C-alpha positions, -999 to 999 in steps of 0.1 A, spaced: -401 -35 867 -425 -29 839 -461 -16 840 -491 -20 818 -505 13 831 -536 16 851 -561 34 828 -586 11 813 -572 -21 828 -604 -42 822 -609 -48 785 -640 -60 766 -641 -84 736 -673 -94 718 -682 -118 691 -714 -127 674 -707 -163 661 -729 -179 634 -731 -217 632 -732 -231 596 -722 -267 601 -689 -262 584 -656 -272 600 -649 -247 628 -685 -234 625 -706 -262 640 -692 -294 627 -680 -318 654 -649 -301 669 -639 -267 682 -652 -234 670 -627 -207 679 -645 -177 694 -614 -157 705 -578 -162 698 -557 -156 729 -522 -143 729 -502 -145 761 -521 -149 794 -553 -132 805 -575 -131 835 -611 -136 825 -630 -112 848 -663 -126 833 -675 -144 802 -712 -140 791 -729 -162 765 -763 -155 751 -782 -171 722 -793 -145 697 -808 -169 672 -819 -204 683 -794 -231 674 -804 -257 648 -790 -292 640 -788 -312 609 -804 -346 603 -774 -366 614 -776 -394 640 -775 -388 677 -777 -355 694 -753 -325 691 -741 -307 722 -721 -275 728 -697 -266 756 -678 -234 763 -641 -234 773 -606 -233 761 -587 -253 734 -574 -277 761 -603 -277 785 -635 -274 764 -659 -275 793 -640 -249 815 -669 -224 815 -700 -244 806 -705 -282 804 -719 -299 773 -754 -286 766 -778 -302 742 -777 -278 712 -815 -277 708 -819 -263 743 -800 -232 732 -829 -211 720 -836 -174 717 -862 -179 744 -838 -195 769 -810 -172 758 -788 -169 789 -762 -197 787 -743 -201 819 -749 -238 826 -761 -269 809 -796 -256 816 -801 -223 796 -822 -197 814 -849 -174 802 -850 -150 831 -819 -143 851 -791 -161 869 -763 -152 893 -730 -155 875 -716 -190 883 -680 -192 897 -669 -210 864 -678 -179 844 -656 -154 863 -621 -149 877 -604 -176 855 -568 -173 842 -563 -187 807 -536 -188 780 -554 -208 753 -580 -198 727 -616 -196 739 -638 -221 721 -673 -235 717 -669 -272 713 -694 -292 693 -698 -329 703 -723 -355 693 -735 -389 704 -735 -397 666 -729 -375 636 -753 -346 642 -738 -311 640 -750 -276 646 -758 -259 613 -778 -228 624 -780 -202 651 -761 -172 665 -743 -172 698 -731 -139 713 -702 -140 737 -687 -111 757 -654 -114 776 -643 -89 802 -606 -95 807 -573 -81 822 -539 -88 807 -516 -110 828 -486 -111 804 -471 -81 786 -482 -96 752 -518 -104 762 -545 -100 736 -580 -113 728 -589 -112 692 
């Protein structure tokens, strides 16, 4: 039997992600927030808008979801990008909140073994080319090689 040790079991990873509109940074597709190695238990994931998201002049409307590479809406369903503002900075559902919110079940106690991503989709060609999203993950390793980078 092997042991991970008991001191400091819950770990914290944080990213301040800036959208530029480039591939992997706001163009339609996945923006990798954290690279996951092995398997982890997400104790909680918290997303806050530091700087309001902006969109380019493309057609349609850009949206952003929060999930994993294979399930891009695991944590938060597609949210219209222009609703993600520094005024309504708490992003725990498709309706960002300005005041406070009880942590939804989808934002805690989830086991994953894929990268954590923000997925940009659009009803046309519009992409997200401005703004800063801050994401904090509290996690526990499940596998011996677990890591969140």
